C-alpha positions as CSV (number, residue, x, y, z in Angstrom):
1,M,-14.0,152.1,-233.6
2,N,-16.5,154.6,-235.1
3,G,-17.0,154.3,-238.6
4,K,-15.1,151.0,-238.9
5,I,-17.6,148.9,-236.9
6,R,-19.8,146.7,-239.2
7,A,-22.7,145.7,-236.9
8,R,-26.1,147.0,-237.4
9,E,-27.0,147.3,-234.0
10,V,-24.7,147.1,-230.8
11,R,-25.0,147.4,-227.2
12,V,-23.7,150.7,-225.9
13,I,-22.0,151.3,-222.5
14,G,-22.2,155.0,-221.5
15,A,-19.0,157.2,-220.3
16,D,-19.9,156.8,-216.9
17,G,-20.4,152.9,-217.1
18,N,-24.1,152.7,-217.3
19,Q,-25.6,150.6,-220.1
20,L,-27.6,152.7,-222.8
21,G,-29.3,149.5,-224.3
22,I,-29.1,148.4,-227.9
23,L,-29.2,150.9,-230.5
24,T,-28.5,151.0,-234.1
25,L,-24.9,151.9,-235.3
26,G,-26.2,155.4,-236.4
27,D,-27.6,156.3,-233.1
28,A,-24.8,155.0,-231.1
29,L,-22.4,157.1,-233.3
30,T,-24.8,160.1,-232.8
31,Q,-24.5,159.5,-228.9
32,A,-20.7,159.5,-229.0
33,R,-20.3,162.6,-231.1
34,A,-22.9,164.3,-228.5
35,N,-20.7,163.5,-225.8
36,G,-17.3,164.5,-227.6
37,V,-16.0,160.8,-227.4
38,D,-15.3,157.6,-229.6
39,L,-17.5,154.6,-230.1
40,V,-15.0,151.8,-229.3
41,E,-16.1,148.1,-229.9
42,I,-14.9,145.9,-226.8
43,A,-16.8,142.8,-227.3
44,P,-16.8,141.9,-230.9
45,N,-18.1,138.4,-230.4
46,A,-21.1,139.2,-228.5
47,N,-24.5,139.3,-229.9
48,P,-25.1,142.1,-230.6
49,P,-21.4,143.3,-230.0
50,V,-20.7,145.6,-227.0
51,C,-19.4,149.2,-227.6
52,R,-18.3,151.9,-225.3
53,L,-18.5,155.5,-225.4
54,V,-15.0,156.5,-224.3
55,D,-11.9,158.8,-225.2
56,Y,-9.8,156.3,-227.5
57,G,-6.6,157.9,-226.6
58,K,-7.3,157.6,-223.0
59,F,-8.6,154.1,-223.5
60,R,-5.4,152.9,-224.9
61,Y,-3.2,154.5,-222.4
62,E,-5.1,152.8,-219.5
63,H,-5.1,149.3,-221.4
64,A,-1.5,149.5,-221.8
65,K,-1.0,150.7,-218.3
66,R,-3.0,147.6,-217.0
67,E,-0.9,145.3,-219.4
68,K,2.4,146.6,-217.9
69,E,1.4,146.0,-214.3
70,S,0.2,142.6,-215.1
71,R,3.5,141.8,-216.9
72,K,5.2,143.3,-213.7
73,H,3.6,140.8,-211.5
74,Q,4.5,137.9,-213.7
75,H,7.7,136.3,-212.9
76,A,9.4,134.3,-215.6
77,T,10.9,131.6,-213.5
78,K,14.1,130.1,-215.0
79,V,14.9,126.4,-214.4
80,K,18.4,125.2,-214.6
81,E,19.3,121.2,-214.4
82,V,21.8,119.4,-212.5
83,Q,22.7,115.7,-213.4
84,L,24.0,113.3,-210.8
85,S,25.1,109.6,-210.9
86,P,24.7,107.0,-208.4
87,K,28.7,106.7,-208.6
88,I,29.6,110.3,-208.5
89,D,32.8,111.4,-207.1
90,P,32.7,113.4,-203.7
91,H,34.5,116.3,-205.6
92,D,32.2,116.5,-208.6
93,L,29.5,116.3,-206.2
94,S,30.6,119.3,-204.4
95,V,31.1,121.0,-207.6
96,K,27.4,120.4,-208.6
97,L,26.4,121.6,-205.3
98,E,28.3,125.0,-205.8
99,H,26.6,125.4,-209.2
100,A,23.1,124.7,-207.8
101,I,23.8,127.0,-204.8
102,D,24.9,129.9,-207.4
103,F,21.5,129.3,-209.3
104,L,19.3,129.2,-206.3
105,C,21.0,132.4,-205.3
106,E,20.0,134.1,-208.6
107,D,16.3,133.1,-207.6
108,M,16.3,130.2,-210.4
109,K,14.7,127.0,-209.8
110,V,17.1,123.7,-209.9
111,K,15.9,120.5,-211.0
112,V,17.9,117.7,-210.1
113,T,18.2,114.4,-212.0
114,L,19.8,111.3,-211.4
115,K,20.1,108.7,-214.0
116,F,20.6,104.7,-213.8
117,R,22.7,103.1,-216.2
118,G,22.5,99.5,-217.0
119,R,22.2,97.2,-213.7
120,E,22.7,100.2,-211.4
121,L,18.6,100.3,-211.7
122,A,18.7,97.2,-209.5
123,H,20.2,99.2,-206.7
124,T,18.2,102.4,-206.6
125,E,18.9,102.9,-202.9
126,F,22.4,104.3,-203.9
127,G,20.8,106.7,-206.0
128,F,18.4,107.9,-203.5
129,H,21.4,108.4,-200.9
130,V,23.4,110.7,-203.4
131,V,20.1,112.9,-204.0
132,Q,19.4,113.1,-200.2
133,K,23.0,114.0,-199.5
134,F,22.9,116.8,-202.2
135,L,19.4,118.0,-200.7
136,T,21.0,118.1,-197.4
137,G,24.0,120.4,-198.6
138,I,21.5,122.7,-200.4
139,A,18.9,123.1,-197.7
140,P,20.0,126.5,-196.4
141,Y,19.4,127.7,-199.9
142,G,16.3,126.0,-201.2
143,H,13.7,123.4,-200.4
144,P,12.5,120.4,-202.6
145,D,8.7,120.8,-204.0
146,F,8.3,117.1,-203.5
147,E,10.0,114.2,-202.2
148,P,12.4,112.6,-204.6
149,K,10.7,110.1,-206.9
150,L,11.7,107.5,-209.2
151,V,10.5,108.1,-212.8
152,G,11.6,105.6,-215.7
153,R,15.3,105.2,-215.2
154,G,15.9,108.2,-213.0
155,I,15.4,110.1,-209.9
156,N,13.9,113.6,-210.3
157,V,13.3,116.5,-207.9
158,M,12.7,120.1,-208.3
159,I,14.2,122.7,-205.7
160,T,12.5,126.1,-205.1
161,P,14.9,128.9,-203.8
162,L,14.1,130.1,-200.3
163,P,13.0,133.8,-199.7
164,R,16.1,136.2,-199.5
165,N,15.5,137.0,-195.9
166,K,15.4,133.2,-194.9
167,R,18.2,132.2,-197.5
168,A,21.7,131.7,-196.2
169,K,24.2,134.2,-198.0
170,G,25.8,132.9,-201.2
171,P,29.5,132.0,-201.3
172,C,30.1,134.7,-203.9
173,Q,28.6,137.4,-201.7
174,T,30.5,136.1,-198.5
175,E,33.8,136.5,-200.7
176,G,33.0,139.7,-201.8
177,D,32.4,141.0,-198.5
178,E,35.7,140.1,-197.1
179,A,37.5,141.3,-200.0
180,S,35.7,144.6,-199.4
181,A,36.6,144.7,-196.0
182,A,40.4,143.7,-196.7
183,S,41.0,146.1,-199.2
184,P,42.8,149.3,-198.2
185,A,41.1,152.6,-197.7
186,R,42.1,155.8,-199.6
187,I,42.2,159.1,-198.0
188,E,42.6,162.3,-200.4
189,T,44.7,165.3,-198.8
190,V,46.5,168.2,-200.1
191,Y,50.3,168.1,-199.6
192,H,52.4,171.4,-200.8
193,G,49.5,172.5,-202.6
194,R,49.1,169.4,-204.6
195,P,46.2,166.7,-204.3
196,V,47.6,163.4,-203.2
197,Q,46.1,159.9,-202.2
198,I,47.1,158.1,-199.1
199,E,46.5,154.3,-198.9
200,I,45.9,153.0,-195.2
201,E,46.1,149.1,-195.0
202,P,43.2,147.9,-192.6
203,R,44.3,146.4,-189.3
204,S,43.0,143.0,-188.2
205,L,40.7,143.0,-185.1
206,S,43.0,140.2,-183.6
207,E,46.0,142.5,-184.0
208,E,47.6,143.2,-180.7
209,P,48.3,147.0,-179.9
210,R,52.1,147.8,-179.9
211,P,53.6,148.5,-176.5
212,G,53.6,151.9,-175.3
213,G,49.9,152.6,-174.4
214,F,48.9,153.6,-178.1
215,S,47.9,151.2,-180.8
216,N,49.7,153.4,-183.4
217,N,52.5,155.0,-181.4
218,P,55.2,156.6,-183.7
219,F,57.8,156.3,-181.1
220,A,57.5,152.7,-180.2
221,E,60.1,151.6,-182.3
222,L,62.5,154.6,-181.9
223,E,65.9,153.7,-180.2
224,L,67.5,155.9,-177.9
225,N,71.5,156.1,-177.7
226,R,72.4,157.0,-174.2
């Protein structure tokens, strides 16, 4: 910038974006001072180097703003790996499936790897059956990027999460919704000049109303002595 530029001649771009041609470094600095701006080298490897007449503070602010916007649109995709085996227990398979669903609900990719050991490689159909069963269970949450394929001594497939508006609700979200629905409601009131809290247990929708015409009749359980 300005006096730190070492080239004898530079190609100058004006503050309005128009090219001013190739000028000596002294003439370019004179143009910058006349316009009250700085001479900034933007393409040092060009022949001759390209400089621009610009307010350096404003130039740095706009450059930082563009970099921030570009980083905002870059999604650092995380990949989690789930390992299977041809003889995996059904319970273990369901546990692996739950872990994969949790990863997909957090917008992570899941790499499924099934490895054959020893003579298991002679019957790869069992491995493909396990992977296909896994993909069927995870279908409401993600889709495979490609068909499962045999690479070396294992089967690999990459699963990408579905968009949130097309993805099924995760198990954790469902449990949280049910827990919040079943939690008692609290009402604050004033009793004898002191604030008190009253908890009201939620009533199930399937609960039948009490006899007497009212769902909450205070006299329904009152015994009358005749």
